[in-house]
PDB file of N, H, CA, C and O in Angstrom:
ATOM      1  N   MET A   1       0.873  -1.184  -0.061  1.00  0.00           N
ATOM      2  CA  MET A   1      -0.025  -0.004  -0.041  1.00  0.00           C
ATOM      3  C   MET A   1       0.955   1.249   0.026  1.00  0.00           C
ATOM      4  O   MET A   1       1.989   1.261   0.693  1.00  0.00           O
ATOM      5  N   ASP A   2       0.499   2.283  -0.739  1.00  0.00           N
ATOM      6  H   ASP A   2      -0.341   2.274  -1.281  1.00  0.00           H
ATOM      7  CA  ASP A   2       1.218   3.540  -0.724  1.00  0.00           C
ATOM      8  C   ASP A   2       0.909   4.369   0.529  1.00  0.00           C
ATOM      9  O   ASP A   2      -0.250   4.693   0.785  1.00  0.00           O
ATOM     10  N   THR A   3       1.849   4.680   1.241  1.00  0.00           N
ATOM     11  H   THR A   3       2.791   4.416   1.033  1.00  0.00           H
ATOM     12  CA  THR A   3       1.700   5.493   2.442  1.00  0.00           C
ATOM     13  C   THR A   3       1.070   6.795   2.123  1.00  0.00           C
ATOM     14  O   THR A   3       0.221   7.274   2.875  1.00  0.00           O
ATOM     15  N   TYR A   4       1.441   7.369   1.071  1.00  0.00           N
ATOM     16  H   TYR A   4       2.131   6.981   0.460  1.00  0.00           H
ATOM     17  CA  TYR A   4       1.024   8.755   0.766  1.00  0.00           C
ATOM     18  C   TYR A   4      -0.485   8.749   0.355  1.00  0.00           C
ATOM     19  O   TYR A   4      -1.053   9.839   0.278  1.00  0.00           O
ATOM     20  N   ASN A   5      -1.127   7.679   0.105  1.00  0.00           N
ATOM     21  H   ASN A   5      -0.666   6.794   0.167  1.00  0.00           H
ATOM     22  CA  ASN A   5      -2.697   7.627  -0.166  1.00  0.00           C
ATOM     23  C   ASN A   5      -3.425   7.592   1.122  1.00  0.00           C
ATOM     24  O   ASN A   5      -4.648   7.733   1.129  1.00  0.00           O
ATOM     25  N   VAL A   6      -2.664   7.391   2.351  1.00  0.00           N
ATOM     26  H   VAL A   6      -1.670   7.277   2.344  1.00  0.00           H
ATOM     27  CA  VAL A   6      -3.340   7.308   3.602  1.00  0.00           C
ATOM     28  C   VAL A   6      -3.018   8.342   4.552  1.00  0.00           C
ATOM     29  O   VAL A   6      -3.496   8.251   5.683  1.00  0.00           O
ATOM     30  N   ILE A   7      -2.262   9.331   4.245  1.00  0.00           N
ATOM     31  H   ILE A   7      -1.874   9.405   3.326  1.00  0.00           H
ATOM     32  CA  ILE A   7      -1.816  10.375   5.166  1.00  0.00           C
ATOM     33  C   ILE A   7      -3.118  11.005   5.661  1.00  0.00           C
ATOM     34  O   ILE A   7      -4.034  11.229   4.870  1.00  0.00           O
ATOM     35  N   GLY A   8      -3.206  11.286   6.939  1.00  0.00           N
ATOM     36  H   GLY A   8      -2.461  11.104   7.582  1.00  0.00           H
ATOM     37  CA  GLY A   8      -4.359  11.781   7.523  1.00  0.00           C
ATOM     38  C   GLY A   8      -5.511  10.845   7.826  1.00  0.00           C
ATOM     39  O   GLY A   8      -6.464  11.246   8.494  1.00  0.00           O
ATOM     40  N   CYS A   9      -5.449   9.566   7.340  1.00  0.00           N
ATOM     41  H   CYS A   9      -4.675   9.240   6.798  1.00  0.00           H
ATOM     42  CA  CYS A   9      -6.346   8.561   7.640  1.00  0.00           C
ATOM     43  C   CYS A   9      -6.236   7.965   9.005  1.00  0.00           C
ATOM     44  O   CYS A   9      -5.133   7.934   9.552  1.00  0.00           O
ATOM     45  N   ARG A  10      -7.232   7.519   9.558  1.00  0.00           N
ATOM     46  H   ARG A  10      -8.128   7.544   9.114  1.00  0.00           H
ATOM     47  CA  ARG A  10      -7.161   6.838  10.931  1.00  0.00           C
ATOM     48  C   ARG A  10      -7.211   5.310  10.788  1.00  0.00           C
ATOM     49  O   ARG A  10      -7.904   4.744   9.942  1.00  0.00           O
ATOM     50  N   PHE A  11      -6.488   4.733  11.610  1.00  0.00           N
ATOM     51  H   PHE A  11      -5.925   5.192  12.298  1.00  0.00           H
ATOM     52  CA  PHE A  11      -6.364   3.269  11.614  1.00  0.00           C
ATOM     53  C   PHE A  11      -6.588   2.727  12.949  1.00  0.00           C
ATOM     54  O   PHE A  11      -6.234   3.405  13.913  1.00  0.00           O
ATOM     55  N   LYS A  12      -7.180   1.487  13.140  1.00  0.00           N
ATOM     56  H   LYS A  12      -7.468   0.936  12.357  1.00  0.00           H
ATOM     57  CA  LYS A  12      -7.359   0.828  14.392  1.00  0.00           C
ATOM     58  C   LYS A  12      -6.327  -0.286  14.370  1.00  0.00           C
ATOM     59  O   LYS A  12      -6.246  -1.044  13.404  1.00  0.00           O
ATOM     60  N   HIS A  13      -5.510  -0.390  15.472  1.00  0.00           N
ATOM     61  H   HIS A  13      -5.576   0.227  16.257  1.00  0.00           H
ATOM     62  CA  HIS A  13      -4.495  -1.399  15.680  1.00  0.00           C
ATOM     63  C   HIS A  13      -5.372  -2.670  16.144  1.00  0.00           C
ATOM     64  O   HIS A  13      -6.407  -2.533  16.796  1.00  0.00           O
ATOM     65  N   TYR A  14      -4.920  -3.765  15.793  1.00  0.00           N
ATOM     66  H   TYR A  14      -4.079  -3.876  15.263  1.00  0.00           H
ATOM     67  CA  TYR A  14      -5.578  -5.109  16.142  1.00  0.00           C
ATOM     68  C   TYR A  14      -5.861  -5.212  17.705  1.00  0.00           C
ATOM     69  O   TYR A  14      -6.781  -5.910  18.129  1.00  0.00           O
ATOM     70  N   LYS A  15      -5.062  -4.516  18.500  1.00  0.00           N
ATOM     71  H   LYS A  15      -4.314  -3.948  18.156  1.00  0.00           H
ATOM     72  CA  LYS A  15      -5.256  -4.628  19.898  1.00  0.00           C
ATOM     73  C   LYS A  15      -6.194  -3.551  20.398  1.00  0.00           C
ATOM     74  O   LYS A  15      -6.514  -3.477  21.584  1.00  0.00           O
ATOM     75  N   GLY A  16      -6.621  -2.731  19.481  1.00  0.00           N
ATOM     76  H   GLY A  16      -6.361  -2.791  18.517  1.00  0.00           H
ATOM     77  CA  GLY A  16      -7.644  -1.675  19.809  1.00  0.00           C
ATOM     78  C   GLY A  16      -7.352  -0.199  19.768  1.00  0.00           C
ATOM     79  O   GLY A  16      -8.286   0.604  19.771  1.00  0.00           O
ATOM     80  N   GLY A  17      -6.016   0.219  19.728  1.00  0.00           N
ATOM     81  H   GLY A  17      -5.258  -0.434  19.725  1.00  0.00           H
ATOM     82  CA  GLY A  17      -5.653   1.566  19.695  1.00  0.00           C
ATOM     83  C   GLY A  17      -6.080   2.224  18.453  1.00  0.00           C
ATOM     84  O   GLY A  17      -6.259   1.561  17.432  1.00  0.00           O
ATOM     85  N   LEU A  18      -6.269   3.612  18.494  1.00  0.00           N
ATOM     86  H   LEU A  18      -6.124   4.151  19.324  1.00  0.00           H
ATOM     87  CA  LEU A  18      -6.659   4.364  17.363  1.00  0.00           C
ATOM     88  C   LEU A  18      -5.416   5.252  17.033  1.00  0.00           C
ATOM     89  O   LEU A  18      -4.737   5.737  17.938  1.00  0.00           O
ATOM     90  N   TYR A  19      -5.116   5.466  15.611  1.00  0.00           N
ATOM     91  H   TYR A  19      -5.667   5.072  14.876  1.00  0.00           H
ATOM     92  CA  TYR A  19      -3.951   6.088  15.293  1.00  0.00           C
ATOM     93  C   TYR A  19      -4.226   6.869  13.867  1.00  0.00           C
ATOM     94  O   TYR A  19      -5.038   6.412  13.063  1.00  0.00           O
ATOM     95  N   LYS A  20      -3.527   8.014  13.629  1.00  0.00           N
ATOM     96  H   LYS A  20      -2.867   8.385  14.283  1.00  0.00           H
ATOM     97  CA  LYS A  20      -3.547   8.712  12.552  1.00  0.00           C
ATOM     98  C   LYS A  20      -2.288   8.736  11.839  1.00  0.00           C
ATOM     99  O   LYS A  20      -1.266   9.098  12.422  1.00  0.00           O
ATOM    100  N   VAL A  21      -2.276   8.364  10.562  1.00  0.00           N
ATOM    101  H   VAL A  21      -3.106   8.070  10.088  1.00  0.00           H
ATOM    102  CA  VAL A  21      -1.067   8.264   9.764  1.00  0.00           C
ATOM    103  C   VAL A  21      -0.527   9.795   9.427  1.00  0.00           C
ATOM    104  O   VAL A  21      -1.246  10.605   8.841  1.00  0.00           O
ATOM    105  N   ILE A  22       0.583  10.046   9.785  1.00  0.00           N
ATOM    106  H   ILE A  22       1.166   9.388  10.261  1.00  0.00           H
ATOM    107  CA  ILE A  22       1.174  11.346   9.487  1.00  0.00           C
ATOM    108  C   ILE A  22       2.049  11.357   8.276  1.00  0.00           C
ATOM    109  O   ILE A  22       2.089  12.430   7.673  1.00  0.00           O
ATOM    110  N   GLY A  23       2.710  10.431   7.838  1.00  0.00           N
ATOM    111  H   GLY A  23       2.678   9.560   8.327  1.00  0.00           H
ATOM    112  CA  GLY A  23       3.528  10.324   6.681  1.00  0.00           C
ATOM    113  C   GLY A  23       4.458   9.173   6.719  1.00  0.00           C
ATOM    114  O   GLY A  23       4.317   8.221   7.486  1.00  0.00           O
ATOM    115  N   GLU A  24       5.488   9.311   5.792  1.00  0.00           N
ATOM    116  H   GLU A  24       5.603  10.085   5.169  1.00  0.00           H
ATOM    117  CA  GLU A  24       6.404   8.258   5.695  1.00  0.00           C
ATOM    118  C   GLU A  24       7.976   8.914   5.970  1.00  0.00           C
ATOM    119  O   GLU A  24       8.266  10.035   5.551  1.00  0.00           O
ATOM    120  N   ALA A  25       8.766   8.211   6.594  1.00  0.00           N
ATOM    121  H   ALA A  25       8.529   7.301   6.935  1.00  0.00           H
ATOM    122  CA  ALA A  25      10.054   8.588   6.877  1.00  0.00           C
ATOM    123  C   ALA A  25      11.053   7.475   6.326  1.00  0.00           C
ATOM    124  O   ALA A  25      10.697   6.309   6.156  1.00  0.00           O
ATOM    125  N   ILE A  26      12.333   7.944   6.063  1.00  0.00           N
ATOM    126  H   ILE A  26      12.621   8.892   6.201  1.00  0.00           H
ATOM    127  CA  ILE A  26      13.353   6.981   5.619  1.00  0.00           C
ATOM    128  C   ILE A  26      14.343   6.950   6.800  1.00  0.00           C
ATOM    129  O   ILE A  26      14.810   7.978   7.290  1.00  0.00           O
ATOM    130  N   HIS A  27      14.632   5.711   7.224  1.00  0.00           N
ATOM    131  H   HIS A  27      14.253   4.875   6.826  1.00  0.00           H
ATOM    132  CA  HIS A  27      15.670   5.413   8.171  1.00  0.00           C
ATOM    133  C   HIS A  27      17.011   5.940   7.587  1.00  0.00           C
ATOM    134  O   HIS A  27      17.396   5.631   6.459  1.00  0.00           O
ATOM    135  N   THR A  28      17.697   6.758   8.432  1.00  0.00           N
ATOM    136  H   THR A  28      17.384   7.008   9.349  1.00  0.00           H
ATOM    137  CA  THR A  28      18.952   7.352   7.856  1.00  0.00           C
ATOM    138  C   THR A  28      20.088   6.350   7.554  1.00  0.00           C
ATOM    139  O   THR A  28      20.944   6.603   6.707  1.00  0.00           O
ATOM    140  N   GLU A  29      20.073   5.219   8.262  1.00  0.00           N
ATOM    141  H   GLU A  29      19.378   5.014   8.950  1.00  0.00           H
ATOM    142  CA  GLU A  29      21.201   4.316   7.997  1.00  0.00           C
ATOM    143  C   GLU A  29      20.797   3.220   7.067  1.00  0.00           C
ATOM    144  O   GLU A  29      21.529   2.949   6.115  1.00  0.00           O
ATOM    145  N   THR A  30      19.588   2.513   7.291  1.00  0.00           N
ATOM    146  H   THR A  30      18.993   2.733   8.064  1.00  0.00           H
ATOM    147  CA  THR A  30      19.224   1.485   6.450  1.00  0.00           C
ATOM    148  C   THR A  30      18.419   1.858   5.273  1.00  0.00           C
ATOM    149  O   THR A  30      18.331   1.056   4.343  1.00  0.00           O
ATOM    150  N   GLU A  31      17.805   3.032   5.222  1.00  0.00           N
ATOM    151  H   GLU A  31      17.876   3.683   5.977  1.00  0.00           H
ATOM    152  CA  GLU A  31      17.011   3.576   4.178  1.00  0.00           C
ATOM    153  C   GLU A  31      15.723   2.778   4.159  1.00  0.00           C
ATOM    154  O   GLU A  31      15.048   2.761   3.130  1.00  0.00           O
ATOM    155  N   GLU A  32      15.372   2.160   5.170  1.00  0.00           N
ATOM    156  H   GLU A  32      15.920   2.174   6.007  1.00  0.00           H
ATOM    157  CA  GLU A  32      14.078   1.373   5.212  1.00  0.00           C
ATOM    158  C   GLU A  32      12.888   2.467   5.457  1.00  0.00           C
ATOM    159  O   GLU A  32      12.992   3.434   6.211  1.00  0.00           O
ATOM    160  N   LYS A  33      11.835   2.161   4.742  1.00  0.00           N
ATOM    161  H   LYS A  33      11.751   1.376   4.129  1.00  0.00           H
ATOM    162  CA  LYS A  33      10.726   3.091   4.799  1.00  0.00           C
ATOM    163  C   LYS A  33       9.973   2.796   6.027  1.00  0.00           C
ATOM    164  O   LYS A  33       9.698   1.646   6.371  1.00  0.00           O
ATOM    165  N   LEU A  34       9.600   3.987   6.769  1.00  0.00           N
ATOM    166  H   LEU A  34       9.823   4.921   6.490  1.00  0.00           H
ATOM    167  CA  LEU A  34       8.802   3.907   8.052  1.00  0.00           C
ATOM    168  C   LEU A  34       7.505   4.614   7.846  1.00  0.00           C
ATOM    169  O   LEU A  34       7.413   5.555   7.057  1.00  0.00           O
ATOM    170  N   VAL A  35       6.501   4.166   8.552  1.00  0.00           N
ATOM    171  H   VAL A  35       6.576   3.402   9.192  1.00  0.00           H
ATOM    172  CA  VAL A  35       5.255   4.916   8.538  1.00  0.00           C
ATOM    173  C   VAL A  35       5.310   5.662   9.796  1.00  0.00           C
ATOM    174  O   VAL A  35       5.615   5.097  10.846  1.00  0.00           O
ATOM    175  N   THR A  36       5.016   6.957   9.731  1.00  0.00           N
ATOM    176  H   THR A  36       4.768   7.416   8.878  1.00  0.00           H
ATOM    177  CA  THR A  36       4.934   7.700  10.982  1.00  0.00           C
ATOM    178  C   THR A  36       3.417   7.921  11.303  1.00  0.00           C
ATOM    179  O   THR A  36       2.588   8.138  10.419  1.00  0.00           O
ATOM    180  N   TYR A  37       3.117   7.848  12.652  1.00  0.00           N
ATOM    181  H   TYR A  37       3.790   7.672  13.370  1.00  0.00           H
ATOM    182  CA  TYR A  37       1.673   7.984  12.935  1.00  0.00           C
ATOM    183  C   TYR A  37       1.635   8.537  14.383  1.00  0.00           C
ATOM    184  O   TYR A  37       2.640   8.625  15.087  1.00  0.00           O
ATOM    185  N   GLU A  38       0.414   8.895  14.756  1.00  0.00           N
ATOM    186  H   GLU A  38      -0.402   8.823  14.183  1.00  0.00           H
ATOM    187  CA  GLU A  38       0.353   9.399  16.186  1.00  0.00           C
ATOM    188  C   GLU A  38      -0.929   8.833  16.722  1.00  0.00           C
ATOM    189  O   GLU A  38      -1.877   8.522  16.001  1.00  0.00           O
ATOM    190  N   ASP A  39      -0.905   8.713  18.078  1.00  0.00           N
ATOM    191  H   ASP A  39      -0.135   8.966  18.664  1.00  0.00           H
ATOM    192  CA  ASP A  39      -2.029   8.203  18.848  1.00  0.00           C
ATOM    193  C   ASP A  39      -3.019   9.367  19.326  1.00  0.00           C
ATOM    194  O   ASP A  39      -2.748  10.526  19.012  1.00  0.00           O
ATOM    195  N   LEU A  40      -4.031   9.111  19.994  1.00  0.00           N
ATOM    196  H   LEU A  40      -4.251   8.169  20.249  1.00  0.00           H
ATOM    197  CA  LEU A  40      -4.956  10.009  20.486  1.00  0.00           C
ATOM    198  C   LEU A  40      -4.388  11.107  21.335  1.00  0.00           C
ATOM    199  O   LEU A  40      -4.955  12.195  21.428  1.00  0.00           O
ATOM    200  N   ASP A  41      -3.236  10.815  21.974  1.00  0.00           N
ATOM    201  H   ASP A  41      -2.775   9.931  21.898  1.00  0.00           H
ATOM    202  CA  ASP A  41      -2.683  11.765  22.885  1.00  0.00           C
ATOM    203  C   ASP A  41      -1.547  12.534  22.238  1.00  0.00           C
ATOM    204  O   ASP A  41      -0.769  13.213  22.909  1.00  0.00           O
ATOM    205  N   GLY A  42      -1.465  12.411  20.900  1.00  0.00           N
ATOM    206  H   GLY A  42      -2.097  11.859  20.355  1.00  0.00           H
ATOM    207  CA  GLY A  42      -0.474  13.186  20.125  1.00  0.00           C
ATOM    208  C   GLY A  42       0.977  12.650  20.221  1.00  0.00           C
ATOM    209  O   GLY A  42       1.915  13.343  19.827  1.00  0.00           O
ATOM    210  N   ILE A  43       1.160  11.410  20.748  1.00  0.00           N
ATOM    211  H   ILE A  43       0.397  10.848  21.068  1.00  0.00           H
ATOM    212  CA  ILE A  43       2.454  10.729  20.818  1.00  0.00           C
ATOM    213  C   ILE A  43       2.793  10.283  19.454  1.00  0.00           C
ATOM    214  O   ILE A  43       2.047   9.508  18.856  1.00  0.00           O
ATOM    215  N   LEU A  44       3.982  10.774  18.884  1.00  0.00           N
ATOM    216  H   LEU A  44       4.589  11.404  19.370  1.00  0.00           H
ATOM    217  CA  LEU A  44       4.406  10.220  17.534  1.00  0.00           C
ATOM    218  C   LEU A  44       5.105   8.864  17.662  1.00  0.00           C
ATOM    219  O   LEU A  44       5.812   8.558  18.622  1.00  0.00           O
ATOM    220  N   ARG A  45       4.848   8.085  16.617  1.00  0.00           N
ATOM    221  H   ARG A  45       4.274   8.335  15.837  1.00  0.00           H
ATOM    222  CA  ARG A  45       5.369   6.698  16.533  1.00  0.00           C
ATOM    223  C   ARG A  45       5.891   6.469  15.063  1.00  0.00           C
ATOM    224  O   ARG A  45       5.450   7.093  14.098  1.00  0.00           O
ATOM    225  N   ALA A  46       6.805   5.577  15.001  1.00  0.00           N
ATOM    226  H   ALA A  46       7.163   5.070  15.785  1.00  0.00           H
ATOM    227  CA  ALA A  46       7.192   5.040  13.648  1.00  0.00           C
ATOM    228  C   ALA A  46       7.292   3.579  13.677  1.00  0.00           C
ATOM    229  O   ALA A  46       7.657   2.965  14.680  1.00  0.00           O
ATOM    230  N   ARG A  47       6.948   2.998  12.512  1.00  0.00           N
ATOM    231  H   ARG A  47       6.651   3.497  11.697  1.00  0.00           H
ATOM    232  CA  ARG A  47       6.967   1.507  12.449  1.00  0.00           C
ATOM    233  C   ARG A  47       7.455   1.233  11.017  1.00  0.00           C
ATOM    234  O   ARG A  47       7.179   2.026  10.117  1.00  0.00           O
ATOM    235  N   PRO A  48       8.158   0.147  10.798  1.00  0.00           N
ATOM    236  CA  PRO A  48       8.461  -0.251   9.349  1.00  0.00           C
ATOM    237  C   PRO A  48       7.267  -0.338   8.525  1.00  0.00           C
ATOM    238  O   PRO A  48       6.252  -0.862   8.983  1.00  0.00           O
ATOM    239  N   LYS A  49       7.309   0.153   7.297  1.00  0.00           N
ATOM    240  H   LYS A  49       8.134   0.579   6.926  1.00  0.00           H
ATOM    241  CA  LYS A  49       6.109   0.254   6.400  1.00  0.00           C
ATOM    242  C   LYS A  49       5.559  -1.203   6.247  1.00  0.00           C
ATOM    243  O   LYS A  49       4.356  -1.436   6.368  1.00  0.00           O
ATOM    244  N   ASP A  50       6.431  -2.120   5.993  1.00  0.00           N
ATOM    245  H   ASP A  50       7.408  -1.931   5.895  1.00  0.00           H
ATOM    246  CA  ASP A  50       6.020  -3.599   5.867  1.00  0.00           C
ATOM    247  C   ASP A  50       5.288  -4.061   7.015  1.00  0.00           C
ATOM    248  O   ASP A  50       4.250  -4.701   6.849  1.00  0.00           O
ATOM    249  N   MET A  51       5.737  -3.793   8.191  1.00  0.00           N
ATOM    250  H   MET A  51       6.580  -3.273   8.326  1.00  0.00           H
ATOM    251  CA  MET A  51       5.143  -4.132   9.412  1.00  0.00           C
ATOM    252  C   MET A  51       3.639  -3.501   9.701  1.00  0.00           C
ATOM    253  O   MET A  51       2.648  -4.137  10.062  1.00  0.00           O
ATOM    254  N   PHE A  52       3.731  -2.146   9.459  1.00  0.00           N
ATOM    255  H   PHE A  52       4.536  -1.630   9.166  1.00  0.00           H
ATOM    256  CA  PHE A  52       2.508  -1.448   9.586  1.00  0.00           C
ATOM    257  C   PHE A  52       1.288  -1.975   8.779  1.00  0.00           C
ATOM    258  O   PHE A  52       0.165  -2.151   9.251  1.00  0.00           O
ATOM    259  N   PHE A  53       1.677  -2.206   7.468  1.00  0.00           N
ATOM    260  H   PHE A  53       2.589  -2.063   7.085  1.00  0.00           H
ATOM    261  CA  PHE A  53       0.689  -2.652   6.532  1.00  0.00           C
ATOM    262  C   PHE A  53       0.637  -4.219   6.481  1.00  0.00           C
ATOM    263  O   PHE A  53      -0.095  -4.766   5.656  1.00  0.00           O
ATOM    264  N   GLY A  54       1.426  -4.966   7.375  1.00  0.00           N
ATOM    265  H   GLY A  54       2.020  -4.522   8.045  1.00  0.00           H
ATOM    266  CA  GLY A  54       1.375  -6.384   7.398  1.00  0.00           C
ATOM    267  C   GLY A  54       0.286  -7.043   8.277  1.00  0.00           C
ATOM    268  O   GLY A  54      -0.704  -6.452   8.709  1.00  0.00           O
ATOM    269  N   THR A  55       0.588  -8.323   8.482  1.00  0.00           N
ATOM    270  H   THR A  55       1.392  -8.803   8.130  1.00  0.00           H
ATOM    271  CA  THR A  55      -0.593  -9.005   9.193  1.00  0.00           C
ATOM    272  C   THR A  55       0.051  -9.610  10.417  1.00  0.00           C
ATOM    273  O   THR A  55       1.279  -9.641  10.502  1.00  0.00           O
ATOM    274  N   VAL A  56      -0.744 -10.101  11.391  1.00  0.00           N
ATOM    275  H   VAL A  56      -1.741 -10.075  11.322  1.00  0.00           H
ATOM    276  CA  VAL A  56      -0.353 -10.869  12.574  1.00  0.00           C
ATOM    277  C   VAL A  56      -1.245 -11.955  12.661  1.00  0.00           C
ATOM    278  O   VAL A  56      -2.337 -11.888  12.097  1.00  0.00           O
ATOM    279  N   VAL A  57      -0.876 -13.032  13.357  1.00  0.00           N
ATOM    280  H   VAL A  57       0.011 -13.087  13.815  1.00  0.00           H
ATOM    281  CA  VAL A  57      -1.696 -14.160  13.583  1.00  0.00           C
ATOM    282  C   VAL A  57      -2.297 -14.156  15.075  1.00  0.00           C
ATOM    283  O   VAL A  57      -1.549 -14.195  16.053  1.00  0.00           O
ATOM    284  N   VAL A  58      -3.521 -14.112  15.171  1.00  0.00           N
ATOM    285  H   VAL A  58      -4.128 -14.080  14.377  1.00  0.00           H
ATOM    286  CA  VAL A  58      -4.304 -13.976  16.416  1.00  0.00           C
ATOM    287  C   VAL A  58      -5.245 -15.252  16.454  1.00  0.00           C
ATOM    288  O   VAL A  58      -6.017 -15.469  15.520  1.00  0.00           O
ATOM    289  N   ASP A  59      -5.170 -16.041  17.490  1.00  0.00           N
ATOM    290  H   ASP A  59      -4.543 -15.865  18.249  1.00  0.00           H
ATOM    291  CA  ASP A  59      -5.925 -17.289  17.785  1.00  0.00           C
ATOM    292  C   ASP A  59      -6.017 -18.008  16.448  1.00  0.00           C
ATOM    293  O   ASP A  59      -7.089 -18.427  16.011  1.00  0.00           O
ATOM    294  N   GLY A  60      -4.830 -18.139  15.799  1.00  0.00           N
ATOM    295  H   GLY A  60      -3.960 -17.798  16.154  1.00  0.00           H
ATOM    296  CA  GLY A  60      -4.623 -19.075  14.580  1.00  0.00           C
ATOM    297  C   GLY A  60      -5.231 -18.391  13.336  1.00  0.00           C
ATOM    298  O   GLY A  60      -5.225 -19.048  12.295  1.00  0.00           O
ATOM    299  N   LYS A  61      -5.733 -17.201  13.324  1.00  0.00           N
ATOM    300  H   LYS A  61      -5.737 -16.667  14.170  1.00  0.00           H
ATOM    301  CA  LYS A  61      -6.247 -16.490  12.205  1.00  0.00           C
ATOM    302  C   LYS A  61      -5.334 -15.363  11.877  1.00  0.00           C
ATOM    303  O   LYS A  61      -4.847 -14.701  12.794  1.00  0.00           O
ATOM    304  N   GLU A  62      -5.048 -15.077  10.534  1.00  0.00           N
ATOM    305  H   GLU A  62      -5.444 -15.614   9.789  1.00  0.00           H
ATOM    306  CA  GLU A  62      -4.212 -14.085  10.021  1.00  0.00           C
ATOM    307  C   GLU A  62      -5.056 -12.803   9.838  1.00  0.00           C
ATOM    308  O   GLU A  62      -6.050 -12.864   9.114  1.00  0.00           O
ATOM    309  N   ILE A  63      -4.736 -11.695  10.426  1.00  0.00           N
ATOM    310  H   ILE A  63      -3.929 -11.646  11.014  1.00  0.00           H
ATOM    311  CA  ILE A  63      -5.447 -10.440  10.410  1.00  0.00           C
ATOM    312  C   ILE A  63      -4.569  -9.228  10.175  1.00  0.00           C
ATOM    313  O   ILE A  63      -3.371  -9.338  10.435  1.00  0.00           O
ATOM    314  N   LYS A  64      -5.012  -8.160   9.742  1.00  0.00           N
ATOM    315  H   LYS A  64      -5.985  -8.071   9.531  1.00  0.00           H
ATOM    316  CA  LYS A  64      -4.290  -7.035   9.539  1.00  0.00           C
ATOM    317  C   LYS A  64      -3.869  -6.390  10.811  1.00  0.00           C
ATOM    318  O   LYS A  64      -4.693  -6.229  11.711  1.00  0.00           O
ATOM    319  N   ARG A  65      -2.514  -5.976  10.946  1.00  0.00           N
ATOM    320  H   ARG A  65      -1.845  -6.106  10.214  1.00  0.00           H
ATOM    321  CA  ARG A  65      -2.026  -5.337  12.159  1.00  0.00           C
ATOM    322  C   ARG A  65      -2.877  -3.966  12.302  1.00  0.00           C
ATOM    323  O   ARG A  65      -3.358  -3.628  13.384  1.00  0.00           O
ATOM    324  N   PHE A  66      -3.002  -3.299  11.261  1.00  0.00           N
ATOM    325  H   PHE A  66      -2.611  -3.574  10.382  1.00  0.00           H
ATOM    326  CA  PHE A  66      -3.834  -1.983  11.337  1.00  0.00           C
ATOM    327  C   PHE A  66      -4.871  -2.086  10.263  1.00  0.00           C
ATOM    328  O   PHE A  66      -4.597  -2.544   9.154  1.00  0.00           O
ATOM    329  N   THR A  67      -6.103  -1.645  10.605  1.00  0.00           N
ATOM    330  H   THR A  67      -6.325  -1.273  11.506  1.00  0.00           H
ATOM    331  CA  THR A  67      -7.262  -1.506   9.699  1.00  0.00           C
ATOM    332  C   THR A  67      -7.602  -0.141   9.512  1.00  0.00           C
ATOM    333  O   THR A  67      -7.745   0.574  10.504  1.00  0.00           O
ATOM    334  N   LYS A  68      -7.753   0.324   8.338  1.00  0.00           N
ATOM    335  H   LYS A  68      -7.637  -0.257   7.532  1.00  0.00           H
ATOM    336  CA  LYS A  68      -8.180   1.757   7.988  1.00  0.00           C
ATOM    337  C   LYS A  68      -9.584   1.886   8.256  1.00  0.00           C
ATOM    338  O   LYS A  68     -10.377   1.123   7.705  1.00  0.00           O
ATOM    339  N   ILE A  69     -10.019   2.901   9.158  1.00  0.00           N
ATOM    340  H   ILE A  69      -9.375   3.521   9.606  1.00  0.00           H
ATOM    341  CA  ILE A  69     -11.235   3.154   9.450  1.00  0.00           C
ATOM    342  C   ILE A  69     -11.861   4.431   8.906  1.00  0.00           C
ATOM    343  O   ILE A  69     -13.048   4.664   9.136  1.00  0.00           O
ATOM    344  N   ASN A  70     -11.155   5.216   8.238  1.00  0.00           N
ATOM    345  H   ASN A  70     -10.191   5.027   8.051  1.00  0.00           H
ATOM    346  CA  ASN A  70     -11.629   6.337   7.324  1.00  0.00           C
ATOM    347  C   ASN A  70     -10.651   6.851   6.306  1.00  0.00           C
ATOM    348  O   ASN A  70     -10.977   7.757   5.539  1.00  0.00           O
TER     349      ASN A  70
END
């Protein structure tokens, strides 16, 4: 998924947290693409893009780590 298409969109983490995507950053040493996002308290976070848009296994079922809600 293209990060730039979801800037400003809200996502729900599979554990329940709500977040807003701020943008994309590039790791200065590895050049890995990171998604930058903030929680409802305004705390900024970054996660590798592949991980942000990836899946996790919960109770034997593969689900999205983050689900777009708007």
